[in-house]
DOTORBA-916503 format. One line per field, with one value per atom (N, C-alpha, C, CB): z, x, y; residue number from 0; residue in three letters; atom name. Coordinates in steps of 0.1 Angstrom, whole numbers. Glycine has a CB too. Layout:
BEGIN
z	(Z; ...)
x	(X; ...)
y	(Y; ...)
pos	(NUM; ...)
code	(Ala; ...)
site	(CA; ...)
This chain:
BEGIN
z	(101; 101; 108; 91; 116; 121; 114; 134; 112; 102; 112; 93; 107; 111; 113; 101; 127; 133; 121; 152; 124; 111; 122; 99; 138; 142; 144; 155; 142; 145; 142; 139; 129; 122; 123; 113; 123; 129; 147; 127; 152; 169; 167; 180; 160; 156; 153; 142; 144; 139; 148; 131; 151; 155; 170; 146; 179; 191; 204; 192; 213; 219; 222; 234; 229; 233; 242; 238; 250; 260; 256; 267; 248; 241; 233; 231; 226; 219; 225; 211; 233; 240; 250; 247; 253; 260; 248; 267; 239; 228; 223; 218; 223; 221; 227; 224; 239; 252; 246; 270; 239; 238; 227; 241; 217; 202; 197; 189; 192; 188; 173; 188; 167; 154; 154; 148; 164; 166; 172; 170; 179; 187; 176; 197; 168; 154; 147; 141; 147; 136; 145; 131; 158; 165; 165; 178; 166; 168; 155; 171; 141; 132; 131; 127; 136; 136; 145; 142; 152; 163; 157; 171; 147; 142; 131; 134; 124; 115; 123; 110; 135; 141; 148; 150; 149; 157; 142; 165; 133; 120; 118; 106; 115; 114; 124; 114; 137; 148; 145; 163; 139; 137; 123; 131; 118; 103; 106; 94; 114; 116; 116; 127; 125; 123; 110; 131; 104; 88; 79; 82; 82; 71; 80; 65; 89; 95; 87; 112; 91; 89; 71; 96; 63; 49; 49; 38; 53; 50; 54; 55; 63; 69; 55; 89; 51; 44; 30; 44; 25; 16; 17; 13; 26; 33; 31; 45; 34; 34; 19; 45; 12; -4; -9; -14; -4; -13; -7; -2; 5; 8; 3; 22; 0; -5; -23; -1; -31; -39; -42; -42; -29; -35; -34; -30; -24; -18; -37; 5; -41; -51; -62; -55; -62; -73; -75; -73; -60; -56; -59; -43; -54; -61; -74; -63; -83; -97; -101; -103; -96; -101; -100; -99; -84; -82; -94; -68; -95; -103; -117; -103; -124; -134; -135; -140; -130; -126; -120; -112; -116; -113; -127; -97; -134; -145; -156; -146; -157; -165; -163; -160; -150; -151; -147; -140; -145; -145; -153; -142; -169; -179; -175; -196; -165; -164; -153; -165; -142; -129; -131; -113; -137; -139; -156; -128; -162; -177; -177; -182; -189; -194; -199; -207; -194; -197; -203; -174; -209; -210; -205; -220; -194; -186; -195; -168; -195; -201; -215; -197; -222; -235; -239; -243; -248; -253; -261; -261; -269; -284; -278; -292; -289; -288; -290; -296; -298; -299; -289; -315; -278; -268; -260; -266; -255; -245; -233; -249; -221; -208; -203; -199; -194; -186; -178; -177; -174; -164; -174; -153; -187; -197; -198; -208; -200; -206; -195; -207; -184; -171; -170; -158; -181; -178; -167; -176; -162; -155; -161; -148; -157; -167; -165; -161; -177; -180; -187; -186; -184; -193; -207; -181; -214; -222; -225; -227; -208; -206; -201; -195; -203; -196; -181; -201; -177; -159; -153; -147; -145; -135; -134; -121; -142; -138; -128; -153; -118; -109; -112; -95; -107; -112; -99; -125)
x	(-289; -284; -269; -287; -269; -261; -257; -264; -239; -233; -226; -222; -227; -221; -207; -223; -204; -193; -182; -198; -173; -161; -150; -151; -149; -139; -141; -137; -148; -147; -137; -156; -134; -125; -111; -128; -110; -96; -92; -95; -102; -101; -99; -117; -110; -108; -95; -115; -88; -74; -62; -72; -61; -46; -48; -41; -64; -61; -66; -63; -63; -65; -82; -56; -82; -95; -104; -94; -98; -103; -110; -92; -101; -102; -115; -87; -119; -126; -140; -119; -139; -150; -154; -149; -146; -152; -159; -139; -156; -159; -174; -149; -173; -188; -197; -188; -195; -205; -213; -196; -205; -209; -213; -203; -210; -214; -225; -195; -237; -248; -241; -268; -240; -234; -220; -231; -215; -207; -209; -197; -217; -226; -233; -240; -240; -247; -234; -258; -221; -212; -206; -198; -204; -202; -211; -201; -222; -235; -236; -249; -233; -226; -217; -221; -207; -192; -194; -180; -199; -208; -214; -221; -222; -231; -224; -245; -212; -202; -196; -190; -190; -181; -187; -173; -201; -210; -211; -229; -215; -217; -200; -224; -190; -177; -176; -162; -181; -178; -187; -181; -196; -211; -202; -231; -196; -190; -180; -184; -170; -158; -156; -154; -163; -163; -166; -172; -174; -174; -163; -184; -156; -146; -136; -140; -132; -120; -122; -119; -134; -133; -131; -147; -135; -137; -119; -146; -110; -96; -94; -88; -95; -87; -92; -95; -104; -107; -100; -126; -98; -86; -74; -83; -67; -54; -55; -50; -62; -59; -62; -71; -70; -69; -58; -83; -53; -36; -29; -24; -27; -17; -18; -17; -26; -32; -27; -46; -31; -26; -12; -32; -5; 7; 15; 13; 10; 16; 11; 2; 3; 1; 12; -13; 8; 22; 37; 23; 39; 52; 54; 56; 44; 43; 49; 28; 39; 39; 53; 30; 62; 72; 82; 75; 83; 92; 92; 89; 78; 79; 82; 65; 81; 82; 99; 71; 106; 122; 123; 126; 121; 129; 125; 120; 112; 116; 120; 113; 121; 130; 148; 128; 150; 166; 168; 178; 155; 161; 166; 153; 165; 172; 189; 169; 193; 204; 213; 205; 201; 206; 201; 197; 192; 192; 190; 178; 199; 202; 192; 221; 187; 178; 185; 170; 179; 191; 177; 203; 182; 174; 178; 171; 170; 173; 163; 168; 170; 161; 159; 148; 165; 164; 179; 162; 178; 189; 198; 184; 193; 198; 211; 187; 220; 233; 238; 238; 227; 233; 223; 234; 219; 222; 227; 221; 232; 244; 238; 258; 246; 240; 252; 240; 246; 249; 261; 237; 260; 273; 282; 271; 280; 290; 297; 286; 291; 297; 309; 284; 306; 313; 327; 303; 328; 337; 335; 349; 326; 322; 317; 314; 321; 320; 301; 333; 295; 280; 280; 274; 270; 267; 257; 257; 250; 241; 228; 240; 227; 212; 214; 203; 231; 233; 231; 223; 232; 235; 250; 221; 256; 267; 269; 264; 284; 284; 296; 288; 291; 298; 308; 289; 322; 328; 334; 339)
y	(507; 499; 492; 500; 482; 478; 464; 479; 466; 461; 446; 473; 435; 422; 424; 412; 418; 418; 403; 414; 407; 401; 393; 417; 398; 396; 376; 407; 372; 357; 349; 352; 347; 344; 346; 349; 359; 362; 359; 378; 360; 355; 339; 360; 332; 316; 311; 312; 318; 317; 318; 326; 332; 337; 341; 352; 340; 341; 331; 353; 331; 318; 318; 317; 305; 302; 309; 292; 311; 320; 335; 323; 340; 355; 350; 363; 342; 340; 334; 333; 327; 327; 339; 315; 347; 360; 368; 370; 369; 375; 370; 371; 358; 351; 355; 340; 357; 360; 374; 363; 384; 395; 399; 402; 390; 396; 381; 399; 389; 376; 375; 380; 378; 375; 365; 390; 367; 355; 344; 359; 346; 334; 325; 341; 331; 321; 317; 333; 323; 317; 304; 329; 309; 296; 286; 298; 285; 276; 269; 285; 278; 270; 259; 276; 262; 257; 244; 268; 247; 234; 223; 240; 228; 218; 209; 227; 218; 212; 200; 224; 208; 200; 186; 208; 185; 173; 164; 180; 168; 161; 154; 174; 163; 151; 143; 158; 146; 136; 124; 142; 127; 116; 108; 128; 111; 107; 97; 120; 104; 99; 83; 104; 78; 62; 57; 55; 59; 55; 58; 61; 72; 72; 64; 87; 60; 54; 39; 55; 35; 22; 19; 16; 32; 29; 28; 43; 37; 39; 28; 50; 20; 10; -5; 7; -4; -16; -11; -20; 1; 4; 1; 13; 2; 0; -10; 4; -23; -39; -42; -48; -36; -41; -32; -38; -24; -17; -32; 6; -34; -43; -58; -43; -62; -71; -73; -68; -58; -59; -59; -54; -50; -51; -64; -42; -69; -84; -95; -93; -90; -98; -95; -98; -81; -77; -78; -65; -81; -85; -99; -82; -105; -121; -124; -126; -117; -117; -115; -106; -102; -99; -107; -90; -109; -119; -132; -124; -142; -154; -150; -162; -135; -136; -133; -128; -127; -124; -140; -108; -144; -161; -169; -172; -171; -174; -174; -175; -160; -152; -156; -136; -153; -159; -174; -149; -182; -198; -207; -205; -200; -209; -208; -202; -198; -196; -201; -184; -204; -210; -227; -201; -230; -246; -247; -256; -252; -253; -266; -256; -266; -278; -292; -272; -300; -314; -327; -322; -334; -345; -356; -347; -363; -375; -386; -372; -395; -408; -412; -407; -405; -408; -415; -394; -424; -435; -428; -448; -419; -411; -406; -396; -407; -403; -389; -410; -383; -372; -362; -369; -361; -357; -353; -359; -343; -345; -340; -336; -345; -346; -333; -363; -327; -317; -324; -310; -336; -341; -344; -354; -349; -348; -338; -349; -327; -315; -311; -303; -315; -311; -320; -312; -332; -343; -351; -338; -355; -367; -379; -363; -390; -402; -406; -419; -410; -410; -421; -398; -429; -442; -435; -456; -446; -439; -432; -444; -433; -425; -410; -433; -410; -395; -394; -385; -407; -403; -408; -414; -403; -403; -418; -396; -425; -442; -441; -454; -450; -451; -466; -450; -464; -477; -481; -477)
pos	(0; 0; 0; 0; 1; 1; 1; 1; 2; 2; 2; 2; 3; 3; 3; 3; 4; 4; 4; 4; 5; 5; 5; 5; 6; 6; 6; 6; 7; 7; 7; 7; 8; 8; 8; 8; 9; 9; 9; 9; 10; 10; 10; 10; 11; 11; 11; 11; 12; 12; 12; 12; 13; 13; 13; 13; 14; 14; 14; 14; 15; 15; 15; 15; 16; 16; 16; 16; 17; 17; 17; 17; 18; 18; 18; 18; 19; 19; 19; 19; 20; 20; 20; 20; 21; 21; 21; 21; 22; 22; 22; 22; 23; 23; 23; 23; 24; 24; 24; 24; 25; 25; 25; 25; 26; 26; 26; 26; 27; 27; 27; 27; 28; 28; 28; 28; 29; 29; 29; 29; 30; 30; 30; 30; 31; 31; 31; 31; 32; 32; 32; 32; 33; 33; 33; 33; 34; 34; 34; 34; 35; 35; 35; 35; 36; 36; 36; 36; 37; 37; 37; 37; 38; 38; 38; 38; 39; 39; 39; 39; 40; 40; 40; 40; 41; 41; 41; 41; 42; 42; 42; 42; 43; 43; 43; 43; 44; 44; 44; 44; 45; 45; 45; 45; 46; 46; 46; 46; 47; 47; 47; 47; 48; 48; 48; 48; 49; 49; 49; 49; 50; 50; 50; 50; 51; 51; 51; 51; 52; 52; 52; 52; 53; 53; 53; 53; 54; 54; 54; 54; 55; 55; 55; 55; 56; 56; 56; 56; 57; 57; 57; 57; 58; 58; 58; 58; 59; 59; 59; 59; 60; 60; 60; 60; 61; 61; 61; 61; 62; 62; 62; 62; 63; 63; 63; 63; 64; 64; 64; 64; 65; 65; 65; 65; 66; 66; 66; 66; 67; 67; 67; 67; 68; 68; 68; 68; 69; 69; 69; 69; 70; 70; 70; 70; 71; 71; 71; 71; 72; 72; 72; 72; 73; 73; 73; 73; 74; 74; 74; 74; 75; 75; 75; 75; 76; 76; 76; 76; 77; 77; 77; 77; 78; 78; 78; 78; 79; 79; 79; 79; 80; 80; 80; 80; 81; 81; 81; 81; 82; 82; 82; 82; 83; 83; 83; 83; 84; 84; 84; 84; 85; 85; 85; 85; 86; 86; 86; 86; 87; 87; 87; 87; 88; 88; 88; 88; 89; 89; 89; 89; 90; 90; 90; 90; 91; 91; 91; 91; 92; 92; 92; 92; 93; 93; 93; 93; 94; 94; 94; 94; 95; 95; 95; 95; 96; 96; 96; 96; 97; 97; 97; 97; 98; 98; 98; 98; 99; 99; 99; 99; 100; 100; 100; 100; 101; 101; 101; 101; 102; 102; 102; 102; 103; 103; 103; 103; 104; 104; 104; 104; 105; 105; 105; 105; 106; 106; 106; 106; 107; 107; 107; 107; 108; 108; 108; 108; 109; 109; 109; 109; 110; 110; 110; 110; 111; 111; 111; 111; 112; 112; 112; 112; 113; 113; 113; 113; 114; 114; 114; 114; 115; 115; 115; 115; 116; 116; 116; 116; 117; 117; 117; 117)
code	(Met; Met; Met; Met; Lys; Lys; Lys; Lys; Glu; Glu; Glu; Glu; Lys; Lys; Lys; Lys; Cys; Cys; Cys; Cys; Thr; Thr; Thr; Thr; Lys; Lys; Lys; Lys; Tyr; Tyr; Tyr; Tyr; Glu; Glu; Glu; Glu; Ser; Ser; Ser; Ser; Leu; Leu; Leu; Leu; Phe; Phe; Phe; Phe; Thr; Thr; Thr; Thr; Phe; Phe; Phe; Phe; Arg; Arg; Arg; Arg; Asp; Asp; Asp; Asp; Glu; Glu; Glu; Glu; Lys; Lys; Lys; Lys; Glu; Glu; Glu; Glu; Leu; Leu; Leu; Leu; Glu; Glu; Glu; Glu; Glu; Glu; Glu; Glu; His; His; His; His; Ile; Ile; Ile; Ile; Lys; Lys; Lys; Lys; Thr; Thr; Thr; Thr; Cys; Cys; Cys; Cys; Pro; Pro; Pro; Pro; Asp; Asp; Asp; Asp; Cys; Cys; Cys; Cys; Gln; Gln; Gln; Gln; Ala; Ala; Ala; Ala; Glu; Glu; Glu; Glu; Gln; Gln; Gln; Gln; Glu; Glu; Glu; Glu; Lys; Lys; Lys; Lys; Met; Met; Met; Met; Asp; Asp; Asp; Asp; Lys; Lys; Lys; Lys; Val; Val; Val; Val; Ser; Ser; Ser; Ser; Ser; Ser; Ser; Ser; Leu; Leu; Leu; Leu; Leu; Leu; Leu; Leu; Gln; Gln; Gln; Gln; Glu; Glu; Glu; Glu; Val; Val; Val; Val; Lys; Lys; Lys; Lys; Pro; Pro; Pro; Pro; Tyr; Tyr; Tyr; Tyr; Tyr; Tyr; Tyr; Tyr; Ile; Ile; Ile; Ile; Gln; Gln; Gln; Gln; Lys; Lys; Lys; Lys; Arg; Arg; Arg; Arg; Arg; Arg; Arg; Arg; Glu; Glu; Glu; Glu; Ser; Ser; Ser; Ser; Phe; Phe; Phe; Phe; Gly; Gly; Gly; Gly; Arg; Arg; Arg; Arg; Met; Met; Met; Met; Lys; Lys; Lys; Lys; Val; Val; Val; Val; Ala; Ala; Ala; Ala; Cys; Cys; Cys; Cys; Ile; Ile; Ile; Ile; Leu; Leu; Leu; Leu; Gly; Gly; Gly; Gly; Leu; Leu; Leu; Leu; Gly; Gly; Gly; Gly; Leu; Leu; Leu; Leu; Phe; Phe; Phe; Phe; Ile; Ile; Ile; Ile; Gly; Gly; Gly; Gly; Val; Val; Val; Val; Leu; Leu; Leu; Leu; Leu; Leu; Leu; Leu; Gly; Gly; Gly; Gly; His; His; His; His; Phe; Phe; Phe; Phe; Ala; Ala; Ala; Ala; Gln; Gln; Gln; Gln; Tyr; Tyr; Tyr; Tyr; Val; Val; Val; Val; Met; Met; Met; Met; Pro; Pro; Pro; Pro; Thr; Thr; Thr; Thr; Thr; Thr; Thr; Thr; Thr; Thr; Thr; Thr; Tyr; Tyr; Tyr; Tyr; Gly; Gly; Gly; Gly; Thr; Thr; Thr; Thr; Ser; Ser; Ser; Ser; Ser; Ser; Ser; Ser; Ser; Ser; Ser; Ser; Asp; Asp; Asp; Asp; Thr; Thr; Thr; Thr; Thr; Thr; Thr; Thr; Ser; Ser; Ser; Ser; Ser; Ser; Ser; Ser; Phe; Phe; Phe; Phe; Asn; Asn; Asn; Asn; Glu; Glu; Glu; Glu; Tyr; Tyr; Tyr; Tyr; Gly; Gly; Gly; Gly; Met; Met; Met; Met; Pro; Pro; Pro; Pro; Val; Val; Val; Val; Asp; Asp; Asp; Asp; Ser; Ser; Ser; Ser; Tyr; Tyr; Tyr; Tyr; Gly; Gly; Gly; Gly; Leu; Leu; Leu; Leu; Ile; Ile; Ile; Ile; Thr; Thr; Thr; Thr; Val; Val; Val; Val; Asn; Asn; Asn; Asn)
site	(N; CA; C; CB; N; CA; C; CB; N; CA; C; CB; N; CA; C; CB; N; CA; C; CB; N; CA; C; CB; N; CA; C; CB; N; CA; C; CB; N; CA; C; CB; N; CA; C; CB; N; CA; C; CB; N; CA; C; CB; N; CA; C; CB; N; CA; C; CB; N; CA; C; CB; N; CA; C; CB; N; CA; C; CB; N; CA; C; CB; N; CA; C; CB; N; CA; C; CB; N; CA; C; CB; N; CA; C; CB; N; CA; C; CB; N; CA; C; CB; N; CA; C; CB; N; CA; C; CB; N; CA; C; CB; N; CA; C; CB; N; CA; C; CB; N; CA; C; CB; N; CA; C; CB; N; CA; C; CB; N; CA; C; CB; N; CA; C; CB; N; CA; C; CB; N; CA; C; CB; N; CA; C; CB; N; CA; C; CB; N; CA; C; CB; N; CA; C; CB; N; CA; C; CB; N; CA; C; CB; N; CA; C; CB; N; CA; C; CB; N; CA; C; CB; N; CA; C; CB; N; CA; C; CB; N; CA; C; CB; N; CA; C; CB; N; CA; C; CB; N; CA; C; CB; N; CA; C; CB; N; CA; C; CB; N; CA; C; CB; N; CA; C; CB; N; CA; C; CB; N; CA; C; CB; N; CA; C; CB; N; CA; C; CB; N; CA; C; CB; N; CA; C; CB; N; CA; C; CB; N; CA; C; CB; N; CA; C; CB; N; CA; C; CB; N; CA; C; CB; N; CA; C; CB; N; CA; C; CB; N; CA; C; CB; N; CA; C; CB; N; CA; C; CB; N; CA; C; CB; N; CA; C; CB; N; CA; C; CB; N; CA; C; CB; N; CA; C; CB; N; CA; C; CB; N; CA; C; CB; N; CA; C; CB; N; CA; C; CB; N; CA; C; CB; N; CA; C; CB; N; CA; C; CB; N; CA; C; CB; N; CA; C; CB; N; CA; C; CB; N; CA; C; CB; N; CA; C; CB; N; CA; C; CB; N; CA; C; CB; N; CA; C; CB; N; CA; C; CB; N; CA; C; CB; N; CA; C; CB; N; CA; C; CB; N; CA; C; CB; N; CA; C; CB; N; CA; C; CB; N; CA; C; CB; N; CA; C; CB; N; CA; C; CB; N; CA; C; CB; N; CA; C; CB; N; CA; C; CB; N; CA; C; CB; N; CA; C; CB; N; CA; C; CB; N; CA; C; CB; N; CA; C; CB; N; CA; C; CB; N; CA; C; CB; N; CA; C; CB; N; CA; C; CB; N; CA; C; CB; N; CA; C; CB; N; CA; C; CB; N; CA; C; CB; N; CA; C; CB)
C-alpha cells in the first residue's frame, strides 16, 4: 500500500512557486490537493465582491453612528457649560426684586433692566 505524499503543505508554505509546480506535475496526491485549493480559491473570488460591499455598508453605518454620538456629546457638553457662558437674566419684568446682569456690572439701567442712555 502506497503512503500519501505529505510534501504539499511544506512546499506551499516554505518553497517558491516554481518548485511547487514541478512537484505537482509528478505527484498525484499533491495534484488532488492543488485542485482542492483551486476550488476554495475560486469560491473566495466569487464571494469577495459581496464581502467588500458588506464591509463598506457597515463602515458607512459606523461613520453615521460616530457623527451622531459626537454631536450628542458636544450638545450635552455645551448644554452643561452654557450656564457659565450665558448667565440667565430676566428682561421685560418691572418687578424691583429682579436684578439685571447689566446692573451687576455697574451699568445704568431703567426699571425694566435695560441699559439707559443719557
